[in-house]
C-alpha positions, 0 to 999 in steps of 0.5 A: 857206337857202330853197332848201334848204327848198324842195328838202326839200319837193319829195318831199312835193309829188311824192308827195301824194295826195287823201284824201276823209276825211283828218284835219288831224292825229291827234285834230283834233277839232271843227276838222275839222267846221268845215273841211268847212263851208268857210272862207268862214264864218270871214271 
């Protein structure tokens, strides 16, 4: 089961690209601003 899931993810890993101004998802809203500050402020 786990092997099948990993195999399904391989095409995603092989085709990922860096997007400087990417959204977390459509309409990610204020969380995008928090994520740009860095995760250390949350801990």
